[in-house]
NUVEXZA-157452 format. One record per residue: residue number from 1; x, y, z of N, C-alpha, C in turn; residue in three letters. Coordinates in steps of 0.2 Angstrom, whole numbers, plus 5000, padded with zeros to 4 digits. Layout:
BEGIN
> resi,n.px,n.py,n.pz,ca.px,ca.py,ca.pz,c.px,c.py,c.pz,resn
> NUM,X,Y,Z,X,Y,Z,X,Y,Z,ala $
...
END
This chain:
BEGIN
> resi,n.px,n.py,n.pz,ca.px,ca.py,ca.pz,c.px,c.py,c.pz,resn
> 1,5004,4994,5000,5000,5000,5000,5004,5006,5000,met $
> 2,5010,5006,5003,5014,5012,5004,5016,5014,4997,ala $
> 3,5017,5010,4992,5019,5012,4985,5014,5015,4981,ser $
> 4,5007,5015,4983,5002,5017,4979,5002,5025,4978,phe $
> 5,5003,5029,4983,5004,5036,4981,5009,5038,4976,pro $
> 6,5015,5034,4977,5021,5035,4972,5019,5033,4965,val $
> 7,5015,5027,4965,5013,5025,4958,5008,5030,4955,phe $
> 8,5003,5033,4959,4999,5038,4957,5002,5044,4955,thr $
> 9,5007,5046,4958,5011,5052,4956,5014,5051,4949,ser $
> 10,5017,5045,4948,5020,5044,4941,5014,5044,4936,tyr $
> 11,5008,5042,4937,5003,5042,4932,5001,5049,4931,ile $
> 12,5000,5053,4936,4999,5061,4935,5004,5064,4931,val $
> 13,5011,5062,4932,5016,5065,4929,5016,5063,4921,leu $
> 14,5015,5056,4920,5015,5054,4914,5009,5057,4910,ala $
> 15,5003,5058,4913,4998,5061,4909,5000,5068,4907,leu $
> 16,5003,5072,4912,5005,5079,4910,5010,5079,4905,ala $
> 17,5015,5074,4905,5020,5074,4899,5016,5072,4893,ile $
> 18,5012,5067,4893,5008,5065,4887,5004,5071,4884,ser $
> 19,5001,5075,4889,4997,5081,4886,5002,5086,4883,ser $
> 20,5008,5086,4885,5013,5091,4882,5015,5088,4875,phe $
> 21,5016,5082,4875,5018,5079,4869,5013,5079,4863,asn $
> 22,5006,5079,4866,5001,5079,4861,5000,5086,4858,leu $
> 23,5001,5091,4863,4999,5098,4861,5005,5102,4859,lys $
> 24,5011,5099,4860,5017,5103,4858,5018,5110,4862,gly $
> 25,5020,5115,4858,5021,5121,4860,5015,5125,4863,ala $
> 26,5009,5123,4861,5003,5126,4863,5001,5124,4870,glu $
> 27,5004,5119,4873,5002,5116,4879,5001,5122,4884,ala $
> 28,5007,5126,4885,5007,5131,4890,5014,5134,4888,ala $
> 29,5014,5141,4888,5021,5144,4887,5025,5144,4893,arg $
> 30,5031,5141,4892,5036,5141,4898,5038,5148,4899,ala $
> 31,5041,5150,4905,5043,5156,4907,5050,5155,4910,phe $
> 32,5055,5159,4908,5062,5158,4911,5064,5165,4914,phe $
> 33,5067,5166,4919,5069,5172,4922,5076,5172,4924,val $
> 34,5080,5177,4922,5087,5178,4924,5088,5185,4927,phe $
> 35,5093,5186,4931,5094,5192,4934,5096,5193,4941,gly $
> 36,5093,5199,4944,5095,5200,4951,5090,5201,4956,asp $
> 37,5090,5204,4961,5085,5204,4966,5078,5207,4964,ser $
> 38,5078,5211,4959,5072,5213,4956,5067,5207,4954,leu $
> 39,5070,5202,4952,5067,5196,4949,5068,5189,4953,val $
> 40,5073,5189,4958,5074,5183,4961,5068,5181,4966,asp $
> 41,5066,5175,4965,5060,5173,4969,5062,5168,4974,asn $
> 42,5069,5167,4976,5070,5163,4981,5077,5159,4981,gly $
> 43,5080,5159,4975,5086,5155,4974,5091,5157,4980,asn $
> 44,5092,5163,4982,5097,5165,4987,5095,5162,4994,asn $
> 45,5089,5159,4995,5088,5156,5001,5092,5150,5002,asn $
> 46,5094,5147,4996,5098,5141,4996,5105,5142,4996,tyr $
> 47,5108,5148,4997,5115,5150,4996,5117,5153,5003,leu $
> 48,5123,5152,5005,5126,5156,5010,5128,5163,5008,ile $
> 49,5124,5168,5009,5125,5174,5007,5121,5179,5011,thr $
> 50,5123,5185,5011,5119,5191,5015,5114,5194,5010,thr $
> 51,5114,5192,5004,5109,5195,4999,5103,5190,4999,ala $
> 52,5099,5191,5004,5093,5187,5005,5087,5190,5008,arg $
> 53,5081,5188,5006,5075,5191,5009,5070,5185,5011,ala $
> 54,5073,5181,5016,5070,5175,5019,5067,5176,5026,asp $
> 55,5067,5182,5028,5064,5184,5035,5059,5189,5035,ala $
> 56,5055,5189,5040,5050,5195,5040,5053,5201,5041,pro $
> 57,5050,5207,5038,5043,5207,5036,5042,5206,5028,pro $
> 58,5048,5204,5025,5047,5202,5018,5041,5197,5017,tyr $
> 59,5037,5197,5012,5032,5193,5011,5026,5194,5015,gly $
> 60,5025,5200,5018,5020,5201,5023,5013,5201,5019,ile $
> 61,5013,5203,5012,5007,5203,5008,5007,5198,5003,asp $
> 62,5012,5193,5003,5011,5187,4999,5006,5183,5001,tyr $
> 63,5003,5179,4997,4997,5175,4999,4998,5171,5005,pro $
> 64,5004,5168,5006,5005,5164,5012,5007,5168,5018,thr $
> 65,5008,5175,5017,5010,5180,5022,5017,5178,5025,arg $
> 66,5021,5174,5021,5027,5172,5024,5033,5174,5019,arg $
> 67,5039,5176,5021,5044,5177,5016,5046,5172,5012,pro $
> 68,5047,5173,5006,5048,5168,5000,5055,5169,4997,thr $
> 69,5059,5174,4999,5065,5176,4995,5064,5181,4990,gly $
> 70,5058,5183,4989,5057,5189,4985,5058,5195,4988,arg $
> 71,5061,5200,4985,5063,5206,4988,5057,5211,4987,phe $
> 72,5052,5209,4991,5045,5212,4990,5041,5211,4996,ser $
> 73,5036,5215,4997,5031,5214,5002,5026,5208,5000,asn $
> 74,5026,5207,4993,5022,5202,4990,5024,5199,4984,gly $
> 75,5020,5200,4979,5022,5198,4972,5028,5202,4969,leu $
> 76,5032,5199,4964,5037,5203,4961,5035,5203,4953,asn $
> 77,5039,5206,4949,5038,5207,4942,5037,5200,4939,ile $
> 78,5041,5195,4940,5040,5189,4936,5033,5186,4938,pro $
> 79,5031,5187,4944,5024,5184,4947,5018,5187,4942,asp $
> 80,5019,5194,4941,5013,5197,4937,5014,5195,4930,phe $
> 81,5020,5194,4927,5020,5192,4921,5018,5185,4920,ile $
> 82,5019,5180,4925,5016,5173,4925,5008,5174,4925,ser $
> 83,5006,5178,4928,4998,5179,4928,4996,5181,4921,gln $
> 84,5000,5185,4918,4998,5187,4911,4998,5182,4906,glu $
> 85,5003,5177,4908,5003,5171,4903,4998,5166,4905,leu $
> 86,4995,5167,4910,4990,5162,4913,4993,5156,4916,gly $
> 87,4999,5157,4919,5003,5151,4922,5004,5153,4929,ser $
> 88,5005,5147,4933,5008,5148,4940,5015,5151,4940,glu $
> 89,5017,5154,4945,5023,5157,4946,5029,5152,4945,ser $
> 90,5034,5154,4942,5040,5149,4941,5043,5148,4948,thr $
> 91,5046,5142,4949,5049,5141,4955,5057,5143,4954,leu $
> 92,5060,5144,4960,5067,5145,4960,5071,5139,4957,pro $
> 93,5076,5139,4953,5079,5134,4950,5082,5129,4956,tyr $
> 94,5084,5132,4961,5087,5128,4966,5082,5125,4971,leu $
> 95,5076,5126,4970,5071,5124,4975,5070,5116,4973,ser $
> 96,5070,5112,4979,5069,5105,4978,5062,5103,4975,pro $
> 97,5058,5108,4975,5051,5107,4973,5050,5107,4965,asp $
> 98,5056,5110,4962,5056,5111,4955,5058,5104,4952,leu $
> 99,5053,5100,4950,5054,5093,4948,5048,5091,4944,asp $
> 100,5048,5086,4940,5043,5083,4936,5039,5088,4932,gly $
> 101,5033,5088,4932,5029,5092,4928,5030,5099,4929,glu $
> 102,5032,5101,4935,5033,5108,4937,5039,5111,4932,lys $
> 103,5043,5107,4930,5049,5109,4926,5046,5112,4919,leu $
> 104,5040,5110,4917,5037,5112,4911,5034,5119,4911,leu $
> 105,5033,5122,4917,5031,5128,4918,5037,5133,4916,val $
> 106,5043,5131,4918,5049,5135,4917,5053,5135,4923,gly $
> 107,5057,5141,4924,5061,5141,4930,5064,5148,4931,ala $
> 108,5065,5150,4937,5068,5156,4939,5075,5155,4941,asn $
> 109,5080,5158,4937,5087,5157,4939,5090,5163,4942,phe $
> 110,5086,5168,4944,5089,5175,4946,5092,5174,4953,ala $
> 111,5097,5178,4954,5100,5178,4961,5102,5186,4963,ser $
> 112,5099,5187,4969,5100,5194,4971,5108,5196,4972,ala $
> 113,5109,5202,4970,5116,5204,4971,5121,5204,4965,gly $
> 114,5118,5200,4959,5122,5199,4953,5122,5205,4949,ile $
> 115,5127,5206,4944,5127,5211,4939,5128,5208,4933,gly $
> 116,5129,5212,4928,5132,5210,4921,5139,5208,4922,val $
> 117,5143,5211,4926,5150,5210,4927,5151,5205,4932,leu $
> 118,5156,5201,4932,5157,5196,4937,5160,5198,4943,asn $
> 119,5163,5204,4943,5165,5207,4949,5160,5211,4953,asp $
> 120,5154,5212,4950,5149,5215,4954,5146,5211,4959,thr $
> 121,5145,5214,4965,5142,5210,4971,5147,5205,4974,gly $
> 122,5153,5207,4974,5158,5202,4977,5157,5202,4985,val $
> 123,5154,5207,4987,5153,5208,4995,5148,5203,4997,gln $
> 124,5144,5200,4992,5139,5195,4994,5141,5188,4994,phe $
> 125,5147,5187,4991,5151,5181,4991,5148,5176,4987,val $
> 126,5142,5172,4989,5140,5167,4986,5133,5168,4983,asn $
> 127,5134,5170,4976,5128,5172,4972,5128,5169,4965,ile $
> 128,5123,5168,4962,5123,5165,4955,5124,5170,4950,ile $
> 129,5130,5170,4948,5132,5175,4942,5129,5173,4936,arg $
> 130,5129,5178,4931,5125,5177,4925,5128,5171,4921,met $
> 131,5134,5170,4921,5137,5164,4917,5134,5158,4920,ser $
> 132,5134,5157,4927,5131,5151,4930,5124,5151,4929,arg $
> 133,5120,5156,4929,5113,5156,4928,5112,5152,4921,gln $
> 134,5115,5154,4916,5115,5151,4910,5117,5144,4909,ile $
> 135,5122,5142,4913,5124,5135,4914,5118,5131,4917,glu $
> 136,5115,5134,4922,5109,5131,4925,5103,5130,4920,tyr $
> 137,5102,5135,4916,5097,5134,4910,5099,5128,4906,phe $
> 138,5105,5127,4904,5107,5122,4900,5106,5115,4904,glu $
> 139,5107,5115,4910,5106,5109,4914,5099,5108,4915,glu $
> 140,5095,5113,4915,5087,5113,4915,5085,5109,4909,tyr $
> 141,5088,5111,4903,5086,5108,4897,5087,5101,4897,gln $
> 142,5093,5099,4899,5095,5092,4900,5090,5088,4904,arg $
> 143,5088,5091,4909,5083,5088,4914,5076,5087,4910,arg $
> 144,5074,5092,4907,5068,5092,4903,5068,5087,4898,val $
> 145,5074,5086,4894,5074,5081,4889,5073,5074,4891,ser $
> 146,5075,5073,4898,5074,5066,4901,5067,5065,4902,gly $
> 147,5063,5070,4902,5055,5069,4903,5052,5069,4896,leu $
> 148,5053,5073,4892,5049,5074,4886,5053,5073,4879,ile $
> 149,5059,5072,4880,5063,5071,4874,5066,5077,4871,gly $
> 150,5072,5077,4867,5075,5083,4865,5071,5087,4860,asp $
> 151,5067,5085,4856,5064,5089,4851,5058,5093,4855,glu $
> 152,5054,5090,4859,5049,5094,4863,5053,5099,4868,lys $
> 153,5058,5097,4870,5062,5102,4874,5064,5108,4870,thr $
> 154,5067,5107,4864,5068,5112,4860,5062,5117,4858,arg $
> 155,5057,5114,4857,5050,5117,4856,5048,5121,4862,gln $
> 156,5049,5118,4868,5047,5122,4874,5051,5128,4875,leu $
> 157,5058,5127,4874,5063,5133,4875,5062,5138,4870,val $
> 158,5062,5136,4864,5061,5141,4858,5054,5145,4859,asn $
> 159,5049,5142,4861,5043,5145,4862,5042,5149,4868,gly $
> 160,5047,5148,4873,5046,5151,4879,5047,5159,4879,ala $
> 161,5044,5162,4884,5046,5169,4886,5051,5169,4891,leu $
> 162,5056,5174,4890,5062,5175,4894,5062,5182,4897,val $
> 163,5064,5183,4903,5065,5189,4906,5072,5190,4909,leu $
> 164,5075,5195,4907,5082,5196,4910,5082,5203,4913,ile $
> 165,5084,5204,4919,5084,5210,4923,5091,5210,4926,thr $
> 166,5095,5214,4924,5102,5216,4927,5105,5222,4925,cys $
> 167,5110,5225,4928,5113,5231,4926,5113,5236,4932,gly $
> 168,5108,5236,4936,5108,5241,4942,5114,5240,4947,gly $
> 169,5115,5234,4948,5120,5232,4953,5127,5234,4951,asn $
> 170,5128,5234,4944,5134,5236,4941,5136,5243,4943,asp $
> 171,5131,5247,4945,5132,5254,4947,5132,5255,4954,phe $
> 172,5127,5252,4957,5126,5253,4964,5130,5249,4969,val $
> 173,5132,5243,4966,5136,5238,4970,5142,5237,4967,asn $
> 174,5145,5242,4963,5151,5241,4960,5154,5248,4959,asn $
> 175,5152,5251,4953,5156,5258,4951,5155,5263,4957,tyr $
> 176,5149,5263,4960,5148,5268,4965,5148,5265,4972,tyr $
> 177,5150,5259,4973,5149,5256,4979,5153,5259,4985,leu $
> 178,5159,5261,4983,5164,5265,4988,5167,5271,4984,val $
> 179,5169,5276,4987,5173,5281,4983,5179,5278,4980,pro $
> 180,5181,5281,4974,5187,5278,4971,5187,5271,4970,asn $
> 181,5181,5268,4968,5181,5261,4967,5186,5259,4961,ser $
> 182,5187,5252,4961,5192,5250,4956,5189,5252,4949,ala $
> 183,5183,5251,4948,5180,5252,4941,5180,5259,4940,arg $
> 184,5178,5263,4945,5178,5271,4944,5185,5273,4942,ser $
> 185,5190,5270,4945,5197,5272,4943,5199,5270,4936,arg $
> 186,5196,5264,4934,5198,5261,4927,5194,5265,4922,gln $
> 187,5188,5267,4923,5184,5270,4918,5180,5276,4920,phe $
> 188,5180,5281,4915,5175,5287,4916,5168,5284,4915,ala $
> 189,5163,5287,4918,5157,5284,4918,5154,5282,4911,leu $
> 190,5155,5287,4906,5152,5285,4899,5156,5278,4896,pro $
> 191,5162,5278,4898,5166,5272,4895,5164,5266,4899,asp $
> 192,5162,5267,4906,5160,5261,4910,5153,5258,4907,tyr $
> 193,5149,5263,4906,5142,5261,4903,5143,5257,4896,val $
> 194,5148,5260,4892,5149,5256,4886,5151,5249,4887,asn $
> 195,5156,5248,4892,5159,5242,4894,5153,5237,4896,tyr $
> 196,5149,5240,4901,5144,5235,4904,5139,5233,4898,val $
> 197,5137,5238,4894,5133,5236,4888,5136,5231,4884,ile $
> 198,5142,5231,4882,5145,5226,4878,5145,5220,4881,ser $
> 199,5146,5219,4888,5146,5213,4891,5139,5210,4892,glu $
> 200,5134,5215,4892,5127,5213,4892,5125,5210,4886,tyr $
> 201,5128,5212,4880,5127,5210,4874,5129,5203,4873,ser $
> 202,5135,5201,4876,5137,5194,4876,5133,5189,4879,lys $
> 203,5130,5192,4885,5125,5187,4889,5119,5186,4884,ile $
> 204,5117,5191,4881,5111,5190,4877,5112,5186,4871,leu $
> 205,5118,5186,4868,5120,5182,4863,5120,5175,4865,arg $
> 206,5123,5174,4871,5123,5167,4874,5116,5164,4875,arg $
> 207,5112,5168,4878,5105,5166,4879,5102,5164,4872,leu $
> 208,5103,5167,4867,5101,5166,4860,5104,5159,4858,tyr $
> 209,5110,5158,4859,5113,5152,4857,5110,5146,4861,asp $
> 210,5108,5147,4867,5105,5141,4870,5098,5140,4870,val $
> 211,5095,5144,4865,5088,5143,4863,5083,5148,4864,gly $
> 212,5084,5154,4868,5080,5159,4869,5078,5163,4863,ala $
> 213,5071,5163,4862,5069,5167,4856,5064,5173,4857,arg $
> 214,5062,5174,4863,5058,5180,4865,5061,5182,4872,arg $
> 215,5064,5187,4872,5068,5189,4878,5066,5196,4879,val $
> 216,5063,5197,4885,5062,5204,4888,5068,5206,4891,leu $
> 217,5071,5212,4889,5077,5214,4892,5076,5221,4896,val $
> 218,5077,5221,4902,5075,5227,4906,5082,5231,4907,thr $
> 219,5081,5237,4907,5087,5242,4909,5086,5243,4917,gly $
> 220,5090,5248,4919,5090,5250,4926,5084,5255,4928,thr $
> 221,5081,5255,4934,5077,5260,4936,5080,5266,4937,gly $
> 222,5077,5271,4940,5080,5278,4941,5085,5277,4947,pro $
> 223,5091,5275,4946,5095,5273,4952,5096,5278,4957,leu $
> 224,5096,5284,4955,5098,5289,4960,5092,5291,4964,gly $
> 225,5086,5289,4963,5080,5291,4966,5077,5286,4971,cys $
> 226,5080,5280,4972,5078,5275,4976,5079,5278,4983,val $
> 227,5075,5276,4988,5076,5279,4995,5084,5278,4998,pro $
> 228,5087,5272,4996,5094,5271,4999,5098,5277,4996,ala $
> 229,5098,5279,4990,5102,5284,4987,5100,5291,4989,glu $
> 230,5093,5292,4990,5091,5298,4993,5094,5299,5000,leu $
> 231,5095,5294,5004,5098,5294,5010,5105,5295,5010,ala $
> 232,5109,5292,5005,5116,5292,5005,5119,5297,5001,leu $
> 233,5116,5299,4996,5119,5304,4991,5115,5310,4989,arg $
> 234,5108,5309,4990,5104,5315,4988,5105,5321,4992,gly $
> 235,5103,5326,4990,5103,5333,4994,5096,5335,4994,arg $
> 236,5094,5336,5000,5087,5339,5002,5082,5335,4998,asn $
> 237,5082,5329,4998,5077,5325,4995,5077,5324,4988,gly $
> 238,5082,5327,4985,5083,5326,4977,5087,5320,4975,glu $
> 239,5085,5318,4970,5089,5312,4967,5096,5313,4966,cys $
> 240,5100,5308,4967,5107,5308,4966,5109,5309,4958,ser $
> 241,5112,5315,4957,5113,5317,4950,5118,5312,4946,glu $
> 242,5123,5309,4950,5128,5305,4947,5124,5298,4945,glu $
> 243,5120,5295,4949,5117,5289,4948,5112,5290,4943,leu $
> 244,5108,5295,4943,5103,5297,4938,5107,5298,4931,gln $
> 245,5113,5300,4931,5116,5301,4924,5118,5294,4922,lys $
> 246,5120,5290,4926,5122,5283,4924,5116,5279,4921,ala $
> 247,5110,5280,4924,5104,5277,4921,5102,5280,4915,ser $
> 248,5103,5287,4914,5101,5290,4908,5106,5288,4902,ser $
> 249,5112,5286,4904,5117,5284,4899,5115,5277,4897,leu $
> 250,5114,5273,4902,5113,5265,4901,5107,5263,4897,phe $
> 251,5101,5266,4899,5095,5263,4896,5094,5265,4889,asn $
> 252,5096,5271,4886,5095,5271,4879,5100,5267,4875,pro $
> 253,5106,5266,4878,5111,5262,4874,5109,5254,4874,gln $
> 254,5105,5252,4880,5102,5246,4880,5097,5244,4874,leu $
> 255,5093,5249,4873,5088,5249,4868,5092,5248,4861,val $
> 256,5097,5252,4860,5100,5252,4854,5104,5245,4853,glu $
> 257,5107,5243,4858,5110,5237,4858,5106,5231,4856,met $
> 258,5100,5231,4859,5095,5225,4857,5093,5226,4850,thr $
> 259,5092,5232,4848,5090,5233,4841,5095,5230,4836,arg $
> 260,5102,5232,4838,5107,5229,4834,5107,5221,4834,gln $
> 261,5106,5218,4840,5106,5211,4840,5100,5208,4836,leu $
> 262,5095,5211,4836,5089,5209,4832,5091,5209,4825,asn $
> 263,5094,5214,4823,5096,5215,4816,5101,5209,4814,glu $
> 264,5106,5207,4819,5110,5202,4818,5107,5195,4817,glu $
> 265,5102,5194,4821,5098,5187,4821,5093,5187,4816,val $
> 266,5091,5193,4813,5085,5193,4808,5078,5193,4811,gly $
> 267,5077,5194,4817,5071,5193,4820,5070,5198,4827,ser $
> 268,5064,5199,4829,5063,5203,4835,5063,5199,4841,asp $
> 269,5069,5196,4842,5070,5191,4848,5070,5195,4854,val $
> 270,5074,5201,4855,5075,5205,4861,5071,5211,4861,phe $
> 271,5067,5211,4866,5062,5217,4868,5065,5221,4873,ile $
> 272,5067,5227,4872,5070,5231,4877,5065,5235,4881,ala $
> 273,5065,5235,4887,5061,5238,4892,5065,5244,4895,val $
> 274,5063,5250,4894,5066,5256,4897,5063,5257,4904,asn $
> 275,5066,5253,4909,5063,5253,4916,5064,5260,4919,thr $
> 276,5069,5264,4917,5069,5270,4920,5063,5275,4919,gln $
> 277,5061,5275,4912,5055,5279,4911,5049,5276,4914,leu $
> 278,5048,5269,4914,5043,5266,4918,5042,5269,4925,val $
> 279,5048,5268,4928,5048,5271,4935,5047,5278,4936,his $
> 280,5050,5282,4931,5049,5289,4932,5042,5291,4932,asp $
> 281,5038,5288,4929,5031,5290,4929,5028,5291,4937,asp $
> 282,5029,5285,4941,5027,5286,4947,5032,5289,4952,phe $
> 283,5038,5289,4950,5043,5292,4955,5042,5300,4955,val $
> 284,5041,5303,4949,5040,5310,4948,5033,5312,4950,thr $
> 285,5028,5308,4950,5021,5310,4951,5018,5305,4955,asp $
> 286,5020,5303,4961,5017,5297,4964,5010,5297,4965,pro $
> 287,5007,5303,4967,5000,5304,4969,4996,5302,4963,gln $
> 288,4998,5304,4957,4994,5302,4951,4993,5295,4950,ala $
> 289,4997,5291,4953,4996,5283,4953,4994,5280,4959,phe $
> 290,4992,5285,4964,4989,5282,4970,4994,5281,4975,gly $
> 291,5000,5283,4975,5005,5282,4980,5005,5289,4984,phe $
> 292,5006,5288,4990,5007,5294,4995,5014,5296,4994,val $
> 293,5019,5292,4993,5026,5294,4992,5030,5289,4988,thr $
> 294,5035,5292,4984,5040,5288,4981,5047,5289,4983,ser $
> 295,5047,5293,4989,5054,5295,4992,5055,5290,4998,lys $
> 296,5050,5289,5002,5051,5285,5008,5049,5278,5007,val $
> 297,5054,5274,5009,5052,5266,5009,5048,5264,5014,ala $
> 298,5043,5259,5013,5039,5257,5018,5043,5254,5023,cys $
> 299,5048,5250,5022,5052,5247,5027,5059,5249,5027,cys $
> 300,5061,5251,5033,5068,5253,5033,5069,5258,5039,gly $
> 301,5074,5261,5040,5076,5266,5045,5080,5272,5042,gln $
> 302,5081,5277,5047,5085,5283,5045,5081,5287,5040,gly $
> 303,5085,5292,5037,5081,5296,5032,5078,5292,5026,pro $
> 304,5072,5294,5025,5068,5291,5019,5068,5283,5020,phe $
> 305,5069,5281,5026,5069,5274,5028,5074,5270,5023,asn $
> 306,5079,5274,5021,5084,5271,5016,5090,5269,5019,gly $
> 307,5091,5268,5025,5098,5266,5028,5097,5258,5030,ile $
> 308,5102,5254,5028,5102,5248,5031,5097,5243,5027,gly $
> 309,5096,5238,5031,5091,5232,5028,5084,5233,5031,leu $
> 310,5079,5230,5028,5073,5229,5030,5072,5223,5035,cys $
> 311,5071,5224,5041,5071,5219,5046,5065,5220,5051,thr $
> 312,5064,5215,5055,5058,5215,5060,5059,5221,5064,val $
> 313,5065,5224,5065,5066,5230,5069,5065,5236,5066,ala $
> 314,5064,5236,5059,5063,5242,5055,5057,5246,5056,ser $
> 315,5056,5252,5054,5050,5255,5053,5046,5251,5048,asn $
> 316,5040,5251,5049,5035,5247,5044,5029,5251,5043,leu $
> 317,5027,5253,5037,5021,5257,5035,5015,5252,5036,cys $
> 318,5010,5254,5038,5004,5250,5038,5000,5249,5032,pro $
> 319,5001,5253,5027,4998,5252,5020,5003,5252,5015,asn $
> 320,5005,5246,5013,5011,5245,5008,5009,5248,5001,arg $
> 321,5002,5248,5000,5000,5250,4993,5001,5257,4992,asp $
> 322,5002,5261,4998,5003,5268,4997,5010,5270,4996,ala $
> 323,5015,5265,4995,5022,5267,4995,5024,5264,4988,tyr $
> 324,5028,5268,4984,5031,5265,4978,5037,5261,4979,ala $
> 325,5040,5262,4985,5046,5258,4987,5044,5254,4993,phe $
> 326,5046,5247,4993,5045,5243,4998,5050,5244,5003,trp $
> 327,5057,5243,5001,5062,5244,5005,5067,5249,5002,asp $
> 328,5073,5250,5004,5077,5255,5002,5079,5255,4994,pro $
> 329,5078,5249,4991,5080,5248,4984,5075,5245,4980,phe $
> 330,5070,5242,4982,5065,5238,4978,5058,5241,4978,his $
> 331,5055,5240,4972,5048,5243,4972,5043,5238,4976,pro $
> 332,5037,5241,4978,5032,5238,4982,5028,5233,4977,ser $
> 333,5024,5229,4980,5020,5224,4975,5016,5228,4970,glu $
> 334,5013,5234,4973,5009,5238,4969,5013,5241,4963,arg $
> 335,5019,5243,4965,5023,5246,4960,5025,5241,4954,ala $
> 336,5027,5235,4957,5028,5230,4952,5023,5228,4947,asn $
> 337,5017,5228,4950,5011,5227,4946,5010,5233,4940,lys $
> 338,5011,5239,4942,5011,5245,4937,5017,5244,4932,phe $
> 339,5023,5242,4934,5028,5240,4929,5026,5235,4924,ile $
> 340,5023,5230,4926,5021,5225,4922,5015,5227,4917,val $
> 341,5011,5231,4920,5006,5234,4915,5009,5238,4910,gln $
> 342,5014,5242,4911,5018,5245,4906,5021,5240,4901,lys $
> 343,5024,5235,4904,5027,5230,4899,5022,5227,4895,ile $
> 344,5016,5226,4897,5010,5223,4893,5008,5228,4888,met $
> 345,5007,5234,4890,5003,5238,4885,5006,5245,4884,ser $
> 346,5012,5246,4886,5016,5252,4885,5017,5254,4878,gly $
> 347,5018,5260,4876,5020,5262,4869,5028,5261,4868,thr $
> 348,5030,5262,4862,5037,5261,4861,5042,5266,4865,thr $
> 349,5039,5271,4868,5043,5275,4872,5045,5271,4878,lys $
> 350,5041,5266,4880,5043,5262,4886,5046,5255,4884,tyr $
> 351,5044,5252,4879,5046,5245,4877,5046,5245,4869,ile $
> 352,5052,5242,4867,5054,5243,4860,5056,5236,4858,his $
> 353,5054,5233,4852,5050,5237,4847,5043,5236,4848,pro $
> 354,5040,5232,4853,5033,5231,4854,5032,5229,4861,met $
> 355,5026,5230,4863,5024,5228,4870,5023,5220,4871,asn $
> 356,5022,5218,4877,5021,5211,4878,5014,5208,4875,leu $
> 357,5009,5212,4876,5002,5210,4873,5003,5209,4865,ser $
> 358,5007,5213,4862,5008,5212,4855,5011,5206,4853,thr $
> 359,5017,5205,4857,5021,5199,4856,5016,5192,4857,ile $
> 360,5012,5192,4863,5008,5186,4864,5003,5185,4858,leu $
> 361,5000,5191,4856,4995,5190,4850,4999,5188,4844,ala $
> 362,5005,5190,4842,5008,5188,4836,5010,5181,4837,leu $
> 363,5013,5179,4843,5015,5172,4844,5010,5167,4844,asp $
> 364,5004,5169,4846,4998,5164,4846,4996,5163,4839,ser $
> 365,4997,5167,4834,4995,5166,4827,5000,5161,4824,lys $
> 366,5006,5161,4827,5011,5157,4824,5012,5150,4826,asn $
> 367,5007,5148,4831,5008,5142,4834,5004,5137,4830,ile $
END
């Protein structure tokens, strides 16, 4: 009798895999996530690192009311994109629960603290750098091939939506981490931006080489306007000019870089999201979007609640929906939802060459 539940689980898995084999790419669109803390949904919980969000009050508004590893009071950007795809949220790749039919939903490879460059986030010690995230993606494909075969795995990966979010840490946790940082001595800011963009381009080419065919590529938010930078570098509540300059240089170049890549591959594989402009809407006029403030974090301490980490000892706002920023660096759940709404329906000012609604409509006709 003890073997019956195990046998039943194999039947359920076999039916799910059979369904995928019958329907092919139209069974359900897989979703893969790469990047940093803006999109990490728990991988760092499984690592020995200080870059983690596995303690209260993180997750206070998540359905379980418990911390999950997301750097949010609740849902993050990938969660809302999964909802738009009609899918459950992807699991962290390091989660032991990511197995069997759950693999067919996709996976989240993101790790808080990482950047485009390998020397970004060294202070966090044990994080999953971009090269390793892509290696895990290749390992994932081998695992799925064992379930549904090589050809169906190729269809699943080629037909998937991919999100990659990184770049902000290359400024906040590298170039501007300390005065006279190694990178700031090596590069003037415009040259550093060029270097990061060139390295980002290599990462995107690698993703293409391992099968990604629809990739949302996000830039940085308004780096100088997050509560942490208002507290550390801003003057009289104004955004840090240096970090804002970095964002203003980086984001347009990212859009141009993705355009060039699309020309090289002969298809609109890479979709650039100018997240600085998306954030700017509610950062510059928070009241118009129903926020009380975009300067003060909901959770934190010190000026603008922008100093240190969000912990059980921090100040905590009673209404998280009224705050654009949850902690000193990360948007609130409601702000994340607004960002995804722009990704879905924004004009080419925000997302180029087309928004996600258009992509999903086009791809549905090609199935």
